[in-house]
C-alpha positions in Angstrom: 30.8 34.1 31.5 27.8 36.4 31.0 26.4 37.0 27.6 26.5 40.5 26.2 22.7 40.3 26.0 22.5 40.4 29.8 22.0 44.0 31.1 20.9 45.8 34.3 17.2 46.3 34.5 17.2 48.1 37.9 19.9 49.9 40.0 19.7 51.1 43.5 22.2 52.2 46.1 21.7 50.8 49.6 22.4 52.9 52.7 25.5 50.8 53.4 27.0 51.8 50.0 26.3 48.7 48.0 25.2 49.0 44.4 22.2 46.7 44.0 21.7 45.4 40.5 18.8 43.4 39.1 19.8 41.8 35.7 17.7 41.0 32.7 18.0 37.3 33.5 16.5 37.8 36.9 19.7 37.6 38.9 20.2 40.1 41.7 23.5 41.2 43.1 24.8 43.7 45.7 28.3 45.0 45.0 30.2 47.0 47.6 31.1 50.5 46.3 34.7 50.0 47.6 35.0 46.7 45.5 33.8 48.5 42.4 36.2 51.5 43.0 39.1 49.2 43.7 38.6 47.5 40.3 38.3 50.7 38.3 39.4 49.9 34.7 40.8 53.4 33.8 44.4 53.6 32.7 45.5 55.5 35.9 44.1 52.9 38.2 45.5 50.0 36.2 48.9 51.6 36.4 48.6 52.2 40.1 47.6 48.5 40.7 50.5 47.3 38.5 53.1 49.6 40.2 55.3 48.1 43.0 54.2 49.0 46.5 55.9 52.1 48.0 58.6 51.5 50.7 57.0 50.8 54.1 58.6 53.9 55.6 56.6 56.3 53.3 53.2 57.3 54.4 50.6 57.9 51.7 49.2 61.5 51.5 45.5 61.4 51.2 43.3 64.3 50.0 40.4 65.3 52.2 38.0 63.5 49.9 40.1 60.3 50.1 40.1 60.4 53.9 36.3 60.2 54.0 34.3 57.0 53.7 33.9 56.2 50.0 30.5 56.9 48.5 29.0 56.5 45.1 27.7 60.0 44.1 26.3 59.3 40.7 26.1 57.1 37.6 25.7 57.9 33.9 25.0 55.4 31.1 27.7 55.1 28.5 26.0 53.9 25.3 24.1 50.6 25.8 27.0 48.8 27.4 28.4 50.6 30.5 28.2 53.2 33.2 30.5 56.0 34.2 30.6 56.1 38.0 31.3 59.2 40.1 32.9 58.4 43.5 33.3 60.7 46.5 37.1 60.5 46.3 36.8 62.6 43.1 37.4 59.7 40.7 35.1 59.6 37.7 37.1 58.4 34.7 36.4 54.6 34.8 33.9 53.1 32.4 32.3 50.1 34.0 30.9 47.7 31.4 27.8 45.6 32.2 30.1 42.6 31.6 32.6 43.8 34.1 30.0 44.5 36.8 28.5 41.0 36.2 32.0 39.4 36.5 32.6 41.2 39.7 29.4 39.9 41.1 30.1 36.4 40.0 33.7 36.4 41.4 34.1 33.6 43.9 35.3 34.7 47.4 34.7 38.3 46.7 34.1 40.4 49.8 30.4 40.8 50.6 
């Protein structure tokens, strides 16, 4: 479990849409943007993940933005503990703490 004193010292976005993070303890991670988006901690996303799946006969209706490959459009610091991320599907309400990003990076068997 990461300590609250560990924080990102450098951030970069690779051409293949991975958020590259260098941490204050020297560790380097590359997190796929899709993985980060799929783990959004906002209330709406948590409710969607907890909801039962729709019947298989119903097709989801996607917006034009959702039908495009997902991209990270921007990041803004939130205090000294998190980032607000802006995704190409229009979503921007999740607050991603440093601790959460580090836990995602340390998750065993996470998609690369």
